[in-house]
mmCIF entry with sequence, helices, sheets and N, C-alpha, C, O atoms, coordinates in Angstrom:
data_MODEL
# 
_entry.id   MODEL 
# 
_entity.id                         1 
_entity.type                       polymer 
_entity.pdbx_number_of_molecules   1 
# 
_entity_poly.entity_id                      1 
_entity_poly.type                           'polypeptide(L)' 
_entity_poly.nstd_linkage                   no 
_entity_poly.nstd_monomer                   no 
_entity_poly.pdbx_seq_one_letter_code       QGARWGEEEEQQEQEQQEQQQQKKRNSP 
_entity_poly.pdbx_seq_one_letter_code_can   QGARWGEEEEQQEQEQQEQQQQKKRNSP 
_entity_poly.pdbx_strand_id                 A 
# 
loop_
_entity_poly_seq.entity_id 
_entity_poly_seq.num 
_entity_poly_seq.mon_id 
_entity_poly_seq.hetero 
1 1  GLN n 
1 2  GLY n 
1 3  ALA n 
1 4  ARG n 
1 5  TRP n 
1 6  GLY n 
1 7  GLU n 
1 8  GLU n 
1 9  GLU n 
1 10 GLU n 
1 11 GLN n 
1 12 GLN n 
1 13 GLU n 
1 14 GLN n 
1 15 GLU n 
1 16 GLN n 
1 17 GLN n 
1 18 GLU n 
1 19 GLN n 
1 20 GLN n 
1 21 GLN n 
1 22 GLN n 
1 23 LYS n 
1 24 LYS n 
1 25 ARG n 
1 26 ASN n 
1 27 SER n 
1 28 PRO n 
# 
_struct_asym.id          A 
_struct_asym.entity_id   1 
# 
_struct_conf.conf_type_id            HELX_P 
_struct_conf.id                      HELX_P1 
_struct_conf.pdbx_PDB_helix_id       AA1 
_struct_conf.beg_label_comp_id       GLY 
_struct_conf.beg_label_asym_id       A 
_struct_conf.beg_label_seq_id        2 
_struct_conf.pdbx_beg_PDB_ins_code   ? 
_struct_conf.end_label_comp_id       ASN 
_struct_conf.end_label_asym_id       A 
_struct_conf.end_label_seq_id        26 
_struct_conf.pdbx_end_PDB_ins_code   ? 
_struct_conf.beg_auth_comp_id        GLY 
_struct_conf.beg_auth_asym_id        A 
_struct_conf.beg_auth_seq_id         2 
_struct_conf.end_auth_comp_id        ASN 
_struct_conf.end_auth_asym_id        A 
_struct_conf.end_auth_seq_id         26 
_struct_conf.pdbx_PDB_helix_class    1 
_struct_conf.details                 ? 
_struct_conf.pdbx_PDB_helix_length   25 
# 
_struct_conf_type.id          HELX_P 
_struct_conf_type.criteria    ? 
_struct_conf_type.reference   ? 
# 
loop_
_atom_site.group_PDB 
_atom_site.id 
_atom_site.type_symbol 
_atom_site.label_atom_id 
_atom_site.label_alt_id 
_atom_site.label_comp_id 
_atom_site.label_asym_id 
_atom_site.label_entity_id 
_atom_site.label_seq_id 
_atom_site.pdbx_PDB_ins_code 
_atom_site.Cartn_x 
_atom_site.Cartn_y 
_atom_site.Cartn_z 
_atom_site.occupancy 
_atom_site.B_iso_or_equiv 
_atom_site.pdbx_formal_charge 
_atom_site.auth_seq_id 
_atom_site.auth_comp_id 
_atom_site.auth_asym_id 
_atom_site.auth_atom_id 
_atom_site.pdbx_PDB_model_num 
ATOM 1   N N  . GLN A 1 1  ? 182.260 56.426 75.226 1.00 0.00 ? 1  GLN A N  1 
ATOM 2   C CA . GLN A 1 1  ? 181.952 55.879 76.557 1.00 0.00 ? 1  GLN A CA 1 
ATOM 3   C C  . GLN A 1 1  ? 180.713 56.571 77.135 1.00 0.00 ? 1  GLN A C  1 
ATOM 4   O O  . GLN A 1 1  ? 179.899 55.937 77.806 1.00 0.00 ? 1  GLN A O  1 
ATOM 5   N N  . GLY A 1 2  ? 180.577 57.866 76.872 1.00 0.00 ? 2  GLY A N  1 
ATOM 6   C CA . GLY A 1 2  ? 179.421 58.591 77.427 1.00 0.00 ? 2  GLY A CA 1 
ATOM 7   C C  . GLY A 1 2  ? 178.109 57.986 76.947 1.00 0.00 ? 2  GLY A C  1 
ATOM 8   O O  . GLY A 1 2  ? 177.222 57.720 77.758 1.00 0.00 ? 2  GLY A O  1 
ATOM 9   N N  . ALA A 1 3  ? 177.972 57.766 75.649 1.00 0.00 ? 3  ALA A N  1 
ATOM 10  C CA . ALA A 1 3  ? 176.718 57.215 75.108 1.00 0.00 ? 3  ALA A CA 1 
ATOM 11  C C  . ALA A 1 3  ? 176.496 55.813 75.686 1.00 0.00 ? 3  ALA A C  1 
ATOM 12  O O  . ALA A 1 3  ? 175.381 55.469 76.076 1.00 0.00 ? 3  ALA A O  1 
ATOM 13  N N  . ARG A 1 4  ? 177.549 55.019 75.739 1.00 0.00 ? 4  ARG A N  1 
ATOM 14  C CA . ARG A 1 4  ? 177.408 53.645 76.252 1.00 0.00 ? 4  ARG A CA 1 
ATOM 15  C C  . ARG A 1 4  ? 176.923 53.708 77.693 1.00 0.00 ? 4  ARG A C  1 
ATOM 16  O O  . ARG A 1 4  ? 176.004 52.978 78.064 1.00 0.00 ? 4  ARG A O  1 
ATOM 17  N N  . TRP A 1 5  ? 177.518 54.556 78.503 1.00 0.00 ? 5  TRP A N  1 
ATOM 18  C CA . TRP A 1 5  ? 177.126 54.656 79.908 1.00 0.00 ? 5  TRP A CA 1 
ATOM 19  C C  . TRP A 1 5  ? 175.637 55.048 80.004 1.00 0.00 ? 5  TRP A C  1 
ATOM 20  O O  . TRP A 1 5  ? 174.896 54.534 80.842 1.00 0.00 ? 5  TRP A O  1 
ATOM 21  N N  . GLY A 1 6  ? 175.227 55.973 79.119 1.00 0.00 ? 6  GLY A N  1 
ATOM 22  C CA . GLY A 1 6  ? 173.819 56.396 79.122 1.00 0.00 ? 6  GLY A CA 1 
ATOM 23  C C  . GLY A 1 6  ? 172.905 55.211 78.839 1.00 0.00 ? 6  GLY A C  1 
ATOM 24  O O  . GLY A 1 6  ? 171.862 55.064 79.476 1.00 0.00 ? 6  GLY A O  1 
ATOM 25  N N  . GLU A 1 7  ? 173.292 54.363 77.884 1.00 0.00 ? 7  GLU A N  1 
ATOM 26  C CA . GLU A 1 7  ? 172.446 53.211 77.551 1.00 0.00 ? 7  GLU A CA 1 
ATOM 27  C C  . GLU A 1 7  ? 172.317 52.307 78.768 1.00 0.00 ? 7  GLU A C  1 
ATOM 28  O O  . GLU A 1 7  ? 171.228 51.823 79.074 1.00 0.00 ? 7  GLU A O  1 
ATOM 29  N N  . GLU A 1 8  ? 173.414 52.082 79.451 1.00 0.00 ? 8  GLU A N  1 
ATOM 30  C CA . GLU A 1 8  ? 173.370 51.209 80.633 1.00 0.00 ? 8  GLU A CA 1 
ATOM 31  C C  . GLU A 1 8  ? 172.440 51.812 81.681 1.00 0.00 ? 8  GLU A C  1 
ATOM 32  O O  . GLU A 1 8  ? 171.670 51.098 82.323 1.00 0.00 ? 8  GLU A O  1 
ATOM 33  N N  . GLU A 1 9  ? 172.517 53.117 81.847 1.00 0.00 ? 9  GLU A N  1 
ATOM 34  C CA . GLU A 1 9  ? 171.648 53.773 82.836 1.00 0.00 ? 9  GLU A CA 1 
ATOM 35  C C  . GLU A 1 9  ? 170.187 53.538 82.474 1.00 0.00 ? 9  GLU A C  1 
ATOM 36  O O  . GLU A 1 9  ? 169.374 53.244 83.351 1.00 0.00 ? 9  GLU A O  1 
ATOM 37  N N  . GLU A 1 10 ? 169.841 53.665 81.189 1.00 0.00 ? 10 GLU A N  1 
ATOM 38  C CA . GLU A 1 10 ? 168.445 53.463 80.768 1.00 0.00 ? 10 GLU A CA 1 
ATOM 39  C C  . GLU A 1 10 ? 168.013 52.045 81.106 1.00 0.00 ? 10 GLU A C  1 
ATOM 40  O O  . GLU A 1 10 ? 166.910 51.841 81.612 1.00 0.00 ? 10 GLU A O  1 
ATOM 41  N N  . GLN A 1 11 ? 168.869 51.060 80.833 1.00 0.00 ? 11 GLN A N  1 
ATOM 42  C CA . GLN A 1 11 ? 168.513 49.670 81.122 1.00 0.00 ? 11 GLN A CA 1 
ATOM 43  C C  . GLN A 1 11 ? 168.242 49.507 82.614 1.00 0.00 ? 11 GLN A C  1 
ATOM 44  O O  . GLN A 1 11 ? 167.265 48.863 82.996 1.00 0.00 ? 11 GLN A O  1 
ATOM 45  N N  . GLN A 1 12 ? 169.078 50.072 83.445 1.00 0.00 ? 12 GLN A N  1 
ATOM 46  C CA . GLN A 1 12 ? 168.891 49.956 84.896 1.00 0.00 ? 12 GLN A CA 1 
ATOM 47  C C  . GLN A 1 12 ? 167.558 50.584 85.289 1.00 0.00 ? 12 GLN A C  1 
ATOM 48  O O  . GLN A 1 12 ? 166.830 50.025 86.109 1.00 0.00 ? 12 GLN A O  1 
ATOM 49  N N  . GLU A 1 13 ? 167.235 51.724 84.721 1.00 0.00 ? 13 GLU A N  1 
ATOM 50  C CA . GLU A 1 13 ? 165.964 52.395 85.070 1.00 0.00 ? 13 GLU A CA 1 
ATOM 51  C C  . GLU A 1 13 ? 164.798 51.495 84.681 1.00 0.00 ? 13 GLU A C  1 
ATOM 52  O O  . GLU A 1 13 ? 163.850 51.338 85.450 1.00 0.00 ? 13 GLU A O  1 
ATOM 53  N N  . GLN A 1 14 ? 164.862 50.906 83.492 1.00 0.00 ? 14 GLN A N  1 
ATOM 54  C CA . GLN A 1 14 ? 163.778 50.023 83.047 1.00 0.00 ? 14 GLN A CA 1 
ATOM 55  C C  . GLN A 1 14 ? 163.621 48.869 84.021 1.00 0.00 ? 14 GLN A C  1 
ATOM 56  O O  . GLN A 1 14 ? 162.499 48.523 84.391 1.00 0.00 ? 14 GLN A O  1 
ATOM 57  N N  . GLU A 1 15 ? 164.724 48.268 84.440 1.00 0.00 ? 15 GLU A N  1 
ATOM 58  C CA . GLU A 1 15 ? 164.654 47.137 85.376 1.00 0.00 ? 15 GLU A CA 1 
ATOM 59  C C  . GLU A 1 15 ? 164.002 47.583 86.683 1.00 0.00 ? 15 GLU A C  1 
ATOM 60  O O  . GLU A 1 15 ? 163.159 46.870 87.227 1.00 0.00 ? 15 GLU A O  1 
ATOM 61  N N  . GLN A 1 16 ? 164.378 48.737 87.181 1.00 0.00 ? 16 GLN A N  1 
ATOM 62  C CA . GLN A 1 16 ? 163.802 49.224 88.444 1.00 0.00 ? 16 GLN A CA 1 
ATOM 63  C C  . GLN A 1 16 ? 162.303 49.422 88.274 1.00 0.00 ? 16 GLN A C  1 
ATOM 64  O O  . GLN A 1 16 ? 161.529 49.051 89.156 1.00 0.00 ? 16 GLN A O  1 
ATOM 65  N N  . GLN A 1 17 ? 161.880 50.003 87.152 1.00 0.00 ? 17 GLN A N  1 
ATOM 66  C CA . GLN A 1 17 ? 160.451 50.226 86.922 1.00 0.00 ? 17 GLN A CA 1 
ATOM 67  C C  . GLN A 1 17 ? 159.724 48.886 86.892 1.00 0.00 ? 17 GLN A C  1 
ATOM 68  O O  . GLN A 1 17 ? 158.648 48.758 87.475 1.00 0.00 ? 17 GLN A O  1 
ATOM 69  N N  . GLU A 1 18 ? 160.293 47.889 86.222 1.00 0.00 ? 18 GLU A N  1 
ATOM 70  C CA . GLU A 1 18 ? 159.646 46.570 86.160 1.00 0.00 ? 18 GLU A CA 1 
ATOM 71  C C  . GLU A 1 18 ? 159.501 45.993 87.563 1.00 0.00 ? 18 GLU A C  1 
ATOM 72  O O  . GLU A 1 18 ? 158.450 45.450 87.904 1.00 0.00 ? 18 GLU A O  1 
ATOM 73  N N  . GLN A 1 19 ? 160.538 46.106 88.371 1.00 0.00 ? 19 GLN A N  1 
ATOM 74  C CA . GLN A 1 19 ? 160.479 45.564 89.739 1.00 0.00 ? 19 GLN A CA 1 
ATOM 75  C C  . GLN A 1 19 ? 159.380 46.273 90.526 1.00 0.00 ? 19 GLN A C  1 
ATOM 76  O O  . GLN A 1 19 ? 158.634 45.620 91.256 1.00 0.00 ? 19 GLN A O  1 
ATOM 77  N N  . GLN A 1 20 ? 159.266 47.572 90.394 1.00 0.00 ? 20 GLN A N  1 
ATOM 78  C CA . GLN A 1 20 ? 158.227 48.313 91.122 1.00 0.00 ? 20 GLN A CA 1 
ATOM 79  C C  . GLN A 1 20 ? 156.854 47.840 90.673 1.00 0.00 ? 20 GLN A C  1 
ATOM 80  O O  . GLN A 1 20 ? 155.964 47.662 91.504 1.00 0.00 ? 20 GLN A O  1 
ATOM 81  N N  . GLN A 1 21 ? 156.663 47.632 89.365 1.00 0.00 ? 21 GLN A N  1 
ATOM 82  C CA . GLN A 1 21 ? 155.373 47.172 88.866 1.00 0.00 ? 21 GLN A CA 1 
ATOM 83  C C  . GLN A 1 21 ? 155.052 45.809 89.450 1.00 0.00 ? 21 GLN A C  1 
ATOM 84  O O  . GLN A 1 21 ? 153.915 45.566 89.854 1.00 0.00 ? 21 GLN A O  1 
ATOM 85  N N  . GLN A 1 22 ? 156.018 44.927 89.502 1.00 0.00 ? 22 GLN A N  1 
ATOM 86  C CA . GLN A 1 22 ? 155.790 43.594 90.049 1.00 0.00 ? 22 GLN A CA 1 
ATOM 87  C C  . GLN A 1 22 ? 155.351 43.706 91.509 1.00 0.00 ? 22 GLN A C  1 
ATOM 88  O O  . GLN A 1 22 ? 154.427 43.009 91.926 1.00 0.00 ? 22 GLN A O  1 
ATOM 89  N N  . LYS A 1 23 ? 155.988 44.556 92.277 1.00 0.00 ? 23 LYS A N  1 
ATOM 90  C CA . LYS A 1 23 ? 155.617 44.720 93.688 1.00 0.00 ? 23 LYS A CA 1 
ATOM 91  C C  . LYS A 1 23 ? 154.166 45.198 93.774 1.00 0.00 ? 23 LYS A C  1 
ATOM 92  O O  . LYS A 1 23 ? 153.402 44.706 94.605 1.00 0.00 ? 23 LYS A O  1 
ATOM 93  N N  . LYS A 1 24 ? 153.782 46.153 92.924 1.00 0.00 ? 24 LYS A N  1 
ATOM 94  C CA . LYS A 1 24 ? 152.403 46.662 92.958 1.00 0.00 ? 24 LYS A CA 1 
ATOM 95  C C  . LYS A 1 24 ? 151.443 45.515 92.635 1.00 0.00 ? 24 LYS A C  1 
ATOM 96  O O  . LYS A 1 24 ? 150.390 45.395 93.261 1.00 0.00 ? 24 LYS A O  1 
ATOM 97  N N  . ARG A 1 25 ? 151.801 44.670 91.661 1.00 0.00 ? 25 ARG A N  1 
ATOM 98  C CA . ARG A 1 25 ? 150.914 43.560 91.298 1.00 0.00 ? 25 ARG A CA 1 
ATOM 99  C C  . ARG A 1 25 ? 150.759 42.609 92.481 1.00 0.00 ? 25 ARG A C  1 
ATOM 100 O O  . ARG A 1 25 ? 149.661 42.125 92.756 1.00 0.00 ? 25 ARG A O  1 
ATOM 101 N N  . ASN A 1 26 ? 151.860 42.345 93.177 1.00 0.00 ? 26 ASN A N  1 
ATOM 102 C CA . ASN A 1 26 ? 151.798 41.418 94.311 1.00 0.00 ? 26 ASN A CA 1 
ATOM 103 C C  . ASN A 1 26 ? 150.961 42.029 95.431 1.00 0.00 ? 26 ASN A C  1 
ATOM 104 O O  . ASN A 1 26 ? 150.304 41.297 96.173 1.00 0.00 ? 26 ASN A O  1 
ATOM 105 N N  . SER A 1 27 ? 150.971 43.339 95.567 1.00 0.00 ? 27 SER A N  1 
ATOM 106 C CA . SER A 1 27 ? 150.212 43.973 96.649 1.00 0.00 ? 27 SER A CA 1 
ATOM 107 C C  . SER A 1 27 ? 148.715 43.850 96.351 1.00 0.00 ? 27 SER A C  1 
ATOM 108 O O  . SER A 1 27 ? 148.306 44.061 95.210 1.00 0.00 ? 27 SER A O  1 
ATOM 109 N N  . PRO A 1 28 ? 147.904 43.522 97.327 1.00 0.00 ? 28 PRO A N  1 
ATOM 110 C CA . PRO A 1 28 ? 146.466 43.364 97.118 1.00 0.00 ? 28 PRO A CA 1 
ATOM 111 C C  . PRO A 1 28 ? 145.784 44.693 96.855 1.00 0.00 ? 28 PRO A C  1 
ATOM 112 O O  . PRO A 1 28 ? 144.569 44.735 96.658 1.00 0.00 ? 28 PRO A O  1 
# 
């Protein structure tokens, strides 16, 4: 369960990073 939970955490971090990048792109 520990390793699985870690993988899920990594996925969430990647999604957050992508969202931040999108916001920066939208910003002039």
